[in-house]
N, C-alpha and C positions, 0 to 999 in steps of 0.2 A: 483530335487528331490523329491521324494514323502514325501506329507504331512503326521506326526506322529501325531495320538491323541490316546488319554487316556481320558475313562468317569468312573467315580467310585462316587457310592452312600458311604457317610459317615457320623459318629456319630458326633453331638456338641462335641464329646470330643476327637475325633479323629480317631474312629473305623471302618474299613469297614467291618469286620467280628466280631462278638462276640467270647467268649470264647468256648471251647469244641467244634469244627468243627467236625463229624463226619458224618457218612453215613445216619442217622434220622434227621441230621441238619445240611447242607453243610454250612450255613452261620453262626454256631456257633447258642449258645444260644443267642435270641433275633436279632438274624442278620437282618431274615425277613421285621424286622419294616423298616430297611433304605430302603426298596425296594416298600413300598406302594404306591408311586408315580406313579409307571409304573406296578402294579399288580392288577389291578381292583379296588382299593378303591374309593368309589363314592365321596369323596372329591377331588378328582383329577381335576386339571381346565385346561386350555390351555395351561398354564405355562408347565402343566406337560407334556402335548402331545408335545410340540414345541422339551421339553429336551427329549423325547421318540422320537422323530424324529432324533435328535441330535446323540443320542445312535445307532440308528438302520442303520445308512449309511450304504452303501455301503462301502467296503474297500477292498483293493485289498489283501491284507494277513494280519494274525493275529499273535500275542507271547504271549504266556500266560506260568504260571508255571505250574508245575505239580500236585500242589495242588488245584489249578484251576482246571484242568483236573478230576480229581477224590480223593476220600478218600483212594486210595492204597498207602500204603507207603513201600519203599524196592524194593526189587526185583518183577516185575512183576508177575501178576498169575490171574488164570481166566479169562473172555472175555471182561471186562470193555472197553466202548467205548466211554465213556465220561457222565455227566447228561443228557445229551438234547434230546435222544433217534433217533431214524432212521437219522432224517434230522434235525441238527443242527442249529443254526439260523445264522450261519456265512456265507456258500454258499463261500466258498475260504480258500485257505491253511492255515492251523494254527499250527504253529512252537510250541511245548508244552518243556520247558527246564524240563531236567530231568539227573540223574546220572545213568540211566538204560537204554541201549538199548532197542527198540524195533520197530518192522516193522510200516510202514507209516498204516493207518486206514482209508479206505476209505467210505464214508458215502452219503446216498443221500442230491440231491443238491447241490454240487458242493462242500461240507465241505471234506479235507482231513487233518488229524492229521499226522504231523511230528514228531518226538522224538528227539530233538538234547541232545548232552552230553559233547558237548565242551563250555557250556555258554552262557550267554547273548547276546556277541557282533556276535558270530557265528547268533544264531538263528535270530538276527536280520538283518544282513547281507542278510540270508536266505531269509527273509521276505521282504526286500527292492526289490530284484531280483524276487520274483515272483509276488509282488505286482505292477511291471510294469509301475509304475507312480499313479497309481489308490491311493495309500493311505496304509498304515498300521496302525493297532491299537494295542496299549497293551491293553491285556485285562482283566489282572489281575494274580493271585493275590497281595495282599501287596509288596512282596518279589521283585518282578518281575517288578510293578511299579516303587519301589526304583531304583533300578539298571537301569530303563531306563532314571528316573530323573538323578542319579548319571551321566551317559553316556552324560547328554544334548540332547538326540535325538528326547524329548517331542515337540512339536510344540504347542500344542491347548488340553489343560487340564481343562475338566470339572468335577467341584465337585458337587454332589447333596446332599446337607446338610439337613439331617433331623433332627428333631428338637427334638433327641431321647440320653439319656445318657447311654451307654453300661457298661463304668465302667474300663472293661479290652478286651484283645481280639486281633485282628492285626491293626496294624496302617500301614500308607503311610510312615507318616512324623519321623521322630526320632530324635535325638538332631545331631546337627551337619549338617542338611540336609540343603542345601541352594537352594532357590526358586527363580527365574529370571524371575518371568511371571507378567502379567498386567491384570488383569479386562478387559474383553470387552461386557460383555453383562452378564445381573443380570434378572434372572424370580423367580418368587415365588409364591406359593402356601400352605395352610395349611398343606401340606405334606413334602416341602423341599423348600430350598432355591437354585437355579440352578446357578451356576458359570462359565461362560465359559473363562479361561484365555488364553491368547497368551503368547509365549515366546518373552520377549521386547527387 
């Protein structure tokens, strides 16, 4: 069976995005501060480069939530094709959770976005089939990651814990979340502590 991964940057107080997400600030207020470790900050070191290699390793398919795909809410309108331009970094099928049907969007570099209206389990099953044993990644956002963790399908979770307090926003972990993983590797820099967990 495909190995399923998830890699998320998170604040010290548990948020993966700040409040008030919108077109001008897709990660919410100060959310970009969680990603300095791989966004060109001069303080980044070899630990950050290693964590970035974990983040960018090729996967056979991805699952993401609609909020991760873009800022449009409700029925689809306009020609939105994602945040990433003509050639997104995925280079594989991406299954987007949504309540509103949409035709697939095929972009350069091998990325095709497929829109799944019948829930996480259906999207994950399609991703597993498309991945053909190479591996599936749960790409975010927070609600999609929570569903994946609740379903028990995540084999490896990497958290990049930035020394930032956001105060509010979107959390991965909510009250009642079960966490049955153990750390297998820890790296650090001035910008983040990278902890790679595996299912115990």
